[in-house]
Each structure stands twice: as C-alpha cells, then as structure tokens.
RONULO-446854 format. One record per residue (C-alpha): x, y negated, z. Coordinates in Angstrom, 1 decimal, decimal comma, always signed. Each point is the difference from the previous one (the first is absolute). Layout:
<sites>
      X      Y      Z
      X      Y      Z
...
</sites>
This chain:
<sites>
      X      Y      Z
   -8,9  -15,7   -7,7
   -1,8   +1,8   +2,8
   +2,4   -1,2   +2,7
   -1,3   -3,3   +1,5
   +1,7   -3,1   +1,4
   +1,9   +0,7   +3,3
   -1,0   +3,6   -0,1
   +2,1   +2,8   +1,4
   +1,1   +3,1   -1,9
   +1,3   +2,9   +2,1
   +2,0   +2,9   -1,5
   +0,4   +3,1   +2,0
   +1,6   +3,4   -0,8
   +3,2   +1,9   +0,3
   +3,6   -0,7   -1,1
   -1,1   -1,1   -3,5
   -1,9   -2,8   +1,6
   +2,5   -0,5   +2,9
   +3,0   -0,5   -2,3
   +2,2   -1,5   +2,8
   -2,6   -2,5   +1,2
   +0,3   -2,0   +3,2
   -1,6   +1,3   +3,3
   -2,4   -0,2   +1,7
   -1,8   -1,6   -3,1
   +1,6   -0,7   -3,3
   -0,9   -3,3   -1,7
   +1,7   -2,9   -1,8
   +3,7   +1,0   -0,4
   -0,6   +3,1   +2,0
   -2,1   +1,9   -2,5
   +2,8   +2,4   -0,9
   +1,4   +0,7   -3,5
   -2,9   +1,9   -1,5
   -3,4   -0,6   -1,6
   -1,3   -2,0   +3,0
   +2,6   -2,7   -0,6
   -0,7   +0,0   -3,7
   -3,7   -0,4   +0,6
   +0,7   -3,0   +2,2
   +2,4   -1,6   -2,4
   -2,4   +0,3   -2,9
   -2,9   -1,4   +2,1
   +2,1   -2,9   +1,2
   +1,1   -0,9   -3,5
   -3,2   +0,8   -1,9
   -2,5   -1,3   +2,6
   +1,9   -2,5   +2,3
   -3,3   -1,8   +0,7
   -1,4   +3,0   +1,8
   +2,6   +0,0   +2,8
   -0,5   +3,7   +0,3
   +1,6   +1,9   +2,9
   +1,4   +3,5   -0,8
   +0,7   +2,3   +2,9
   +1,9   +3,3   -0,1
   -0,5   +2,6   +2,7
   +1,3   +3,0   -1,9
   +2,2   +2,4   +2,1
   +2,4   +2,5   -1,6
   -1,0   +3,7   +0,5
   -3,6   -0,7   +0,8
   -2,9   +2,3   -0,7
   -3,7   -0,5   +0,7
   +0,6   +1,2   +3,5
   +2,4   -2,8   +0,6
   -2,4   -2,6   -1,4
   -2,7   +1,2   +2,4
   +2,3   -0,6   +2,9
   +0,7   -3,6   -1,0
   -3,1   -1,1   -1,8
   -1,2   -2,3   +2,7
   +3,2   -2,0   +0,4
   +1,2   +0,1   -3,6
   -3,3   -0,5   -1,8
   -3,0   -0,9   +2,1
   +1,7   -2,5   +2,3
   +1,5   -1,8   -3,0
   -3,4   -0,7   -1,5
   +0,9   +0,2   -3,7
   -2,4   -1,3   -2,6
   +1,3   +2,6   -2,5
   +1,6   +3,3   +0,9
   +2,1   +2,2   -2,2
   +0,8   +3,6   +1,0
   +2,5   +2,4   -1,6
   +0,5   +3,1   +2,1
   +0,4   +3,7   -0,9
   +3,5   +0,5   -1,3
   +1,4   +1,3   +3,3
   -3,2   +1,9   +0,6
   +0,9   +2,0   -3,1
   +3,8   -0,3   +0,3
   +0,1   +1,8   +3,4
   -1,6   +3,0   -1,5
   +3,1   +0,4   -2,2
   +3,0   -1,3   +1,9
   -0,7   +1,5   +3,4
   -2,4   +2,9   -0,7
   +1,3   +2,0   +2,9
   -0,8   -2,5   +2,8
   -2,5   +1,0   +2,6
   -2,0   -3,2   -0,3
   -2,8   +0,7   -2,5
   +0,1   -2,1   -3,2
   -2,8   -2,3   -0,9
   -2,5   +1,8   -2,1
   -2,4   -1,7   -2,4
   -3,0   +0,2   +2,4
   +1,9   -1,7   +2,8
   +1,4   -2,6   -2,4
   -3,4   -0,9   -1,2
   -1,6   +0,0   +3,4
   +2,7   -2,2   +1,5
   -0,3   -2,5   -2,8
   -3,8   -0,2   +0,3
   +0,4   -0,7   +3,7
   +2,5   -2,8   -0,7
   -2,1   -1,5   -2,7
   -3,1   +0,1   +2,0
   +1,8   -2,0   +2,8
   +1,5   -2,6   -2,4
   -2,6   -0,6   -2,7
   -2,5   -2,0   +2,0
   +2,6   -2,8   +0,5
   +1,3   +0,0   -3,6
   -0,7   -2,1   -3,0
   +1,6   +2,6   -2,3
   +1,8   +3,4   +0,1
   +2,6   +1,4   -2,3
   +0,8   +3,7   +0,0
   +3,2   +1,2   -1,7
   +0,6   +3,6   -0,8
   +3,1   +1,8   +1,1
   +2,3   +1,0   -2,8
   +3,0   +2,1   -1,0
   +2,2   -1,0   -2,9
   +0,0   +3,2   -2,0
   -2,0   +2,0   -2,4
   -3,1   +2,0   +1,0
   +1,9   +3,3   -0,2
   +1,8   -0,9   +3,2
   -1,8   +1,6   +3,0
   +0,5   -3,0   +2,2
   -1,5   -2,2   -2,7
   -3,0   +2,2   -0,4
   -0,6   +0,0   +3,7
   +0,3   -3,8   +0,1
   -2,6   -0,2   -2,7
   -2,5   +1,8   +2,3
   +0,7   -2,6   +2,7
   -0,4   -2,7   -2,6
   -3,4   +1,4   -0,9
   -1,1   -0,6   +3,6
   +1,0   -3,7   -0,3
   -2,0   -0,3   -3,3
   -3,0   +1,5   +1,7
   +0,3   -2,3   +3,0
   +0,4   -3,1   -2,2
   -3,4   +0,9   -1,5
   -1,6   +0,7   +3,3
   +1,2   -3,2   +1,6
   -0,3   -2,3   -3,0
   +3,8   -0,6   +0,1
   +2,3   -1,2   -2,8
   +2,0   +3,1   -1,2
   +3,7   -0,2   -1,0
   +0,9   +3,3   -1,7
   +3,7   -0,2   +0,5
   +0,6   +3,5   -1,4
   -1,7   -1,0   -3,3
   +2,2   -3,0   -0,1
   +3,2   +2,0   +0,4
   -1,3   +2,6   -2,5
   -0,5   -2,8   -2,6
   +3,6   -1,1   +0,6
   +1,0   +3,6   -0,5
   -0,8   -0,3   -3,7
   +3,0   -2,3   -0,3
   +2,4   +0,9   +2,9
   +0,7   +2,8   +2,3
   -2,3   -0,7   +3,0
   +2,7   +0,8   +2,6
   +2,1   -2,8   -1,5
   -2,5   -2,4   +1,6
   +1,0   +1,2   +3,5
   +3,1   -0,7   +2,1
   +2,5   +2,8   -0,3
   -2,4   +1,9   -2,3
   -1,9   +1,3   +3,1
   -3,4   -0,2   -1,8
   -1,5   -1,9   +2,9
   +1,7   -3,3   +1,1
   -0,4   -2,5   -2,9
   +2,8   -2,2   -1,3
   -0,8   -3,6   -1,0
   -1,8   +1,2   -3,2
   -2,0   +2,6   +1,8
   -0,9   -2,5   +2,7
   -1,2   -2,5   -2,6
   -2,2   +2,7   -1,4
   -1,7   +0,3   +3,4
   -0,1   -3,7   +0,5
   -1,8   -0,4   -3,4
   -2,5   +2,5   +1,1
   -0,9   -1,9   +3,2
   -0,2   -3,3   -1,9
   -2,1   +1,4   -2,8
   -2,4   +1,3   +2,7
   -0,3   -3,6   +1,2
   -0,6   -1,3   -3,6
   +3,3   -1,8   -0,2
   +0,2   -2,0   -3,2
   +3,4   +0,7   -1,5
   -0,3   -2,7   -2,7
   -1,1   -2,7   +2,4
   +1,8   -3,3   -0,4
</sites>
C-alpha cells in the first residue's frame, strides 16, 4: 500500500467526485454518495491501522478553468500527501449541450496547459499523484465519446510526464461494456453520473493505483 500512516488523500474534480459531499470540505460522513465515500470505506476497513484521511473537494459542473480559480484553497492549502484529479467531463460536455453559448469552450490546448500549471503548483508538496481520465459511458461511435477520448489522451500523456499513477476510467467502463450496457452504470442512464456500481468501478481504480491489497486479511 502506497498510502502511509496518517496520510491525507485528496480527491478533486466535478460532479462525479462531488456526489453530494459536504461543504466547504467533504470528509468522514460528508464525502457524498459516490466513489470518494467508497474509497474511504474500503481504506477504513481494509487498512484501519493507517488512520488515513480522505478529503473530497469536487464541485459539480467544474471544468479546468474552475479548478484554477480554487486550486489554492481547495488543494494547496489542504496540504495533501496524495492528490487524485478527475476533470474533463464538463470541458467536453459543454461543447455538446450548449454549443451556441458565447463563452468559448475549453479546447485541448487550454485543457492541457491549465492542468500542467496546476500540477506544477501541486507536485512539489506531494508524496503521490493520481490522474484519472474523463469518460463517457458509450461506444466509440458516439461523437461525445470520441471527443472525450482525446481529452483522456491528454491525461495519459500528463501521467507519463509527471510520473503519476494513471487510472484509465474509460478502459474500465469499456471492459464492463462487454457484459452490460455501459449507460446502465450511470444514474438515469445519462452516460456520465455513475450509480453505485459505476462508482465502485472508479473507487477500485483509485485503490488499485495505491496498491490496495484486496485479499488482505
């Protein structure tokens, strides 16, 4: 297990991370009803001796622009040992649900540049970094899915550049797609907001990145 005793794991992102968490900082019983709470529950039961602290600062609707505005208070000031970032779904979604709005959408170059700026600011104080790709629960023939894959490719490149642990969430949903309709893993079949099973898929990804021992007694 890469997470050490009394260490702090901070999860930041959009609504998938937020999942109804408490404000200003989600922890304990205020982690929401998504993968952050599942990560915490599995850590507390699998490794109670670590006394790990899981924090959730996800905010629904966020893009990388929003993360930049709150990076100091919601990441740097909290001094996490491990930081997990999943952002990009809204960066892509807004290109499809509100294409006529005047505010320019977040193109790939801005997305990557913003993330590099955030990672440069955070990494010196971190023990470890986890980067999670954005995803869309559908086949590759869907135009939003194919766009999401391009943003996911940025995350994969950044993981290599920064020596981060990579959680390929899209690949995980695609593997499930061999057995079930991917959208069935989302609330209301919206292809984005995971239900309990979809959230567990994300939680497993985070924990696998930390070398969680599933068979540990």
